[in-house]
C-alpha positions, -999 to +999 in steps of 0.1 A: +000+002+000+015+035-010+027+059+020+012+096+020+032+116-003+038+155-008+051+162-043+076+190-040+059+205-072+021+206-054+030+236-037+045+255-069+015+245-089-018+265-092-046+240-085-078+244-101-107+264-081-109+261-046-085+232-045-059+258-043-065+271-010-074+234+002-048+212-011-053+179+005-074+154-010-085+140+021-103+172+030-126+168+001-134+133-001-131+096+016-137+062+003-149+038+028-146-002+030-187-001+034-191+011-003-195+046+006-179+078-008-181+109+019-179+141-001-168+170+022-173+201+005-170+238+021-203+250+004-233+247+021-269+238+010-291+266+009-322+250-007-302+254-041-293+220-048-256+223-045-246+191-028-265+172-054-247+190-078-214+182-065-222+149-056-228+141-094-194+160-102-179+134-075-197+102-087-189+112-123-151+114-123-149+085-098-171+062-118-193+051-090-233+054-088-246+084-076-266+066-047-231+059-030-224+094-025-226+109+009-223+148+013-211+157+048-224+191+065-198+216+065-180+224+099-152+239+107-132+213+123-127+192+091-142+207+061-123+228+032-128+265+041-145+275+007-154+308+023-189+318+017-216+300-002-227+331-024-223+348-058-235+320-079-198+308-075-204+271-060-204+251-093-175+271-108-152+272-079-163+244-056-174+221-084-138+224-102-122+216-069-144+186-064-139+176-101-100+175-099-097+161-063-122+130-073-102+128-106-068+125-089-083+101-061-095+078-090-059+078-105-044+070-071-068+040-063-062+026-103-025+028-093-030+007-064-052-018-083-025-018-110+001-028-086-022-053-071-035-070-102+000-069-119-014-051-150-009-016-167-030+009-154-042+021-185-057-013-190-083-013-161-118-003-160-138+011-135-176+003-130-196+015-098-162+015-078-154-021-090-120-020-110-115-049-136-082-059-154-086-075-191-080-109-176-109-109-157-092-102-124-108-074-100-107-054-070-125-022-060-122+009-042-139-007-011-113-035-008-085-010-013-098+016+010-074+031+032-074+068+045-037+073+040-041+070+001-057+101+001-039+120+029-016+140+005-019+169-015-032+172-051-010+178-078-031+189-104-017+167-127-046+143-133-068+158-163-106+151-155-129+134-179-138+149-211-176+162-210-181+137-242-176+110-215-200+121-189-229+098-180-240+115-145-231+152-150-255+168-174-285+149-164-312+154-140-311+131-106-331+135-079-322+160-051-302+147-021-319+172+002-358+171-011-371+137+005-368+151+040-381+184+034-412+166+011-419+142+037-414+164+067-387+146+081-363+168+104-337+184+086-338+219+091-320+235+121-355+247+136-357+207+139-325+201+158-330+190+195-300+184+216-303+168+252-314+191+279-318+222+257-328+255+268-346+283+246-338+317+241-351+348+230-339+385+226-352+418+232-344+441+205-336+478+214-368+499+209-355+516+176-323+522+159-296+538+182-316+533+211-298+527+244-312+505+277-315+527+306-334+508+327-349+474+333-372+460+360-370+422+357-383+409+386-415+396+377-401+378+344-373+364+368-400+347+391-420+334+361-420+292+364-400+280+337-374+310+332-342+299+339-323+334+332-324+369+324-295+378+303-285+415+300-250+428+289-254+465+281-282+471+258-283+432+248-313+417+268-325+382+264-342+354+286-338+317+290-363+291+298-372+255+298-398+260+269-401+277+241-435+293+246-422+305+281-392+322+263-418+342+241-438+353+270-409+360+291-393+382+263-427+399+256-429+409+297-394+423+295-399+443+266-429+459+284-405+466+314-376+480+296-366+518+295-347+529+263-330+563+254-341+571+218-329+594+190-337+598+155-310+582+133-329+572+100-334+596+070-371+608+062-386+581+041-402+602+011-368+622+008-344+586+004-333+598-031-324+631-017-304+612+012-286+587-012-276+618-037-263+641-008-250+613+016-209+611+023-197+585-004-168+571-023-166+574-060-152+545-086-151+555-123-155+516-136-154+522-171-149+553-193-148+554-234-143+583-258-176+597-272-164+602-308-196+604-325-218+637-319-256+623-312-285+633-331-307+632-299-301+625-262-321+609-236-319+604-202-341+589-170-336+581-135-346+546-121-345+533-082-353+504-061-358+508-021-343+489+005-356+455+006-357+427+032-350+392+028-381+382+039-377+345+042-407+326+054-386+304+076-372+323+107-335+325+118-323+300+143-289+288+160-281+266+187-249+270+210-235+250+240-205+262+260-179+235+273-162+253+300-152+290+294-130+287+265-149+267+242-181+268+225-199+249+197-226+266+172-251+250+151-264+275+125-276+279+088-250+305+080-237+308+043-200+309+058-191+293+089-154+299+090-159+337+085-186+335+115-161+315+137-137+346+131-164+371+143-177+352+170-145+346+182-136+383+183-171+391+204-166+361+225-129+365+232-119+331+222-094+316+199-104+306+169-102+267+176-120+275+207-154+282+183-165+251+166-193+260+138-212+234+120-239+240+093-272+227+093-297+235+066-323+265+071-354+272+054-344+299+029-317+320+026-311+348-003-276+366+008-264+379+041-295+370+062-297+370+102-286+336+105-252+349+118-268+373+141-288+345+156-258+324+161-242+350+183-273+354+201-277+320+209-238+319+222-242+350+244-273+335+261-257+300+263-233+319+287-257+316+314-270+279+306-244+265+328-234+241+299-269+233+287-273+238+249-296+268+238-318+270+212-325+307+197-351+318+171-356+351+159-393+367+157-409+378+123-408+412+137-369+410+144-366+394+107-382+425+089-369+450+113-333+438+121-317+417+091-295+433+067-313+448+040-305+450+003-293+486-003-317+512-020-302+524-052-307+551-076-297+548-113-293+576-136-289+570-173-283+590-205-278+579-240-271+595-275-287+581-304-274+591-341-298+597-368-305+558-373-313+553-340-281+534-328-266+544-297-233+564-299-226+571-264-239+558-228-236+573-194-249+552-162-241+570-127-255+551-096-258+555-058-261+532-029-248+518+001-224+490-001-234+456-007-218+434+015-212+434+055-208+398+061-189+382+092-150+377+091-140+402+067-136+436+087-116+446+118-147+445+138-175+421+140-203+423+114-227+409+140-256+427+154-255+416+191-218+428+193-228+468+185-253+466+215-230+450+245-220+474+277-186+472+256-198+475+223-178+471+189-181+496+164-203+488+135-186+487+104-197+500+072-209+475+043-184+477+014-186+463-023-168+431-034-140+438-056-145+437-092-151+420-113-177+408-092-185+441-074-214+454-055-226+489-066-210+481-098-223+445-106-240+445-137-234+485-142-214+478-175-239+467-201-230+439-224-239+456-254-215+471-278-215+509-276-191+537-261-196+541-222-191+561-191-197+542-157-195+559-125-206+542-093-209+558-058-208+540-025-227+557+001-206+555+034-234+568+061-256+535+067-283+545+091-301+513+079-277+480+078-270+469+042-253+438+033-258+411+004-291+405-010-296+379-041-280+397-070-264+427-052-265+459-075-271+437-106-310+438-099-313+478-099-287+480-126-300+456-149-338+468-142-324+502-151-307+493-182-332+470-198-361+497-189-339+522-208-333+499-236-371+496-242-368+534-241-345+541-264-359+512-287-395+532-289-375+562-294-356+547-326-389+529-337-375+496-333-387+462-321-371+456-286-355+425-293-343+437-325-331+467-310-312+445-283-295+425-311-283+453-330-263+463-302-251+432-290-220+407-308-217+383-278-230+352-296-241+337-265-258+366-253-277+369-288-287+331-284-305+335-254-326+364-265-336+348-296-344+317-279-365+331-250-383+354-277-389+324-303-400+299-271-427+329-258-437+333-295-427+372-297-433+379-332-466+362-332-480+379-300-514+395-298-520+430-284-549+434-261-560+458-238-545+456-203-519+429-214-484+436-225-451+417-231-415+428-223-382+416-227-348+421-208-316+404-206-282+402-192-248+383-185-246+379-146-215+398-136-207+399-174-188+368-167-216+344-155-244+330-167-266+346-197-303+351-191-330+365-212-368+367-199-401+375-217-427+388-192-463+386-200-486+409-176-521+417-172-531+451-158-561+447-133-565+460-099-529+454-094-503+441-119-505+404-124-475+384-143-492+355-160-461+339-175-422+344-174-403+327-203-366+326-196-338+313-218-305+309-199-268+297-208-248+284-177-222+269-198-223+232-186-254+221-168-246+200-144-280+192-132-303+207-158-332+202-133-315+220-106-307+247-132-343+253-142-353+254-102-329+282-096-340+302-124-377+296-114-369+304-078-352+336-087-377+346-109-406+344-086-385+361-061-376+390-086-413+393-095-421+399-058-393+424-054-405+442-084-443+443-078-444+446-040-414+448-019-401+481+002-390+484+038-407+513+052-393+533+084-398+567+101-370+588+118-364+558+145-375+525+132-385+503+105-421+501+105-429+474+081-425+445+105-453+424+094-467+404+063-493+432+063-470+463+061-442+442+041-461+421+016-446+395-007-460+377-036-486+351-025-489+316-039-520+323-055-501+352-075-472+330-086-467+333-125-460+303-147-424+299-151-410+283-184-372+277-185-353+268-214-312+260-209-289+263-238-266+236-224-230+239-235-213+212-221-178+225-235-181+254-218-172+259-183-201+257-157-214+286-137-238+296-115-276+301-120-291+313-086-290+352-093-287+354-130-325+358-134-331+389-107-326+417-131-337+405-163-373+397-146-374+432-130-364+446-165-391+423-183-421+430-161-412+467-161-415+469-200-442+447-201-462+471-178-454+498-202-466+476-231-498+471-215-506+504-203-483+528-221-470+542-188-434+539-177-427+533-142-391+539-132-392+533-093-397+500-077-417+485-065-444+489-094-473+493-076-512+511-084-500+539-068-470+542-085-489+539-117-514+562-112-484+586-101-468+580-134-500+587-153-504+621-140 
């Protein structure tokens, strides 16, 4: 049997994807004598089906049946550190690492089999882990299985399979995470029960900037079943034996707390003015010379409000202290390693004193309060004398205190020549930064850390670096014309903003694609033809043509109150291509009847999973476009229930038809965020087609339509 080896060249070779930062093969997979492949990626399941797709990649490269794959939940003790599961990067970064790690593992096992069977390695055949020689002698992964075989660094010297040879990748397989969810079996963090577990609730400050100055908690402490009242500065919570007792105790605490409050928020009706006048940093993203004098010019301004995550499932976490120097956390965080970094800072522990394990949550679309709930649980658990604590947020907390997607303003102007072609284009936008995730700054990005007796200074949201960007994301259109793109990051942050699905791409694509329709109308050209006229990218043209063809664009029938609109983008200008045609009807409210989507994600590892992601993103984007906006006064967020913050109801969900332009020869890219902006642009354009009214400020509510008519 071979001994662990470390190639001197391995540290010098740049390895593919996230294998570069996590070079040991044993971090990624383990083959067991029981006939199982344990796959241990560092990306987490958020409902996007990623563990299924990564499992397909592993099964493909190892030549084993998909049923043999077991995907291990991510934890900071053993899993590779792949950062945060975000940005539609899992397939291209983690999938690439899994593909190469498994290809190399297969080669290692084949070398062992060749030595045992006494035949050249190139003569061996693998079928579901069984390794057979031309003379009929055989062995298997399972017979050869020994952990020491993969306890070595990857070399990057083994080429994965060619797409033409795929048997599992590129085909739909049953999702690994769905059976439990469909059958109601415990799977979510909300279902996790630990022995002797207590229940916790946190009482939030009365408003932004409020400070707890007095508390009469005697009645609460005396309530049957209450174990402890926890206070650290303005952080206030309760522990109880049963959840319903914790809820009642928290309500009683809130009534007996006195807060010093002040105005900290901008006036809601002056949001645009505040965004333009607040302190900011300016970034000139792209600037071309404008060599042609336009025959006419047009300009328009578009906006989106602050938007909540508004997940139906509430944030939850469990924590258990083991002495005073170690704490275990169970969380549905998108980035367990980054969370560990900030938890260690707040709790005053060494990083290896914080063990974080991922457990699936009920939904996540960016930086939601999962990380905040983890710190809440850890702070409350300090008073639990070693017993585990389950902490769950309330609906009001979710809508009032979670990070928001930033409000944005996008100013556009364009010059057309005498033929209606765009000869100059400028975009200038304003928004807060789009990421405030834990583990990336000098101070913790966790809510409770800012409310302690010795509070940490809240950091200011940043933008991820280009080419992804935040405010800049998709600010540069893929179309071919001279342009100037300027983005302003607002550095004042009265409402906490962070990553929400698609980041700045949602508002930027909504604005760009709405404006393209306005320019097409001014030029007297069909909107599909106008886009194609300005687009050389063949894959981009293909999705536009496919969406139009699938929907029947050229044969669409005009009717009163009925409209069609198209929009397109390539996510981040380096990810998935997506074109959307929306069909709407204008009744008492705008109803989206159908969304037809054409998408190109390169190699579609699991086509059904790609379609799922496009459908989910489209439905959420329709909700943002038609309904969602955070409301607030000078002190607090006021949209703290579904009545004040409506989302799309199940009865309002449109039919979504997805066509995937599979390109197995191209690298696989993520699908999770590609539909957001195109859906908004397509709906806005369809509303104009139906009513002749251009609404440039989201959401497109009846009130906004009436105002636009005036």
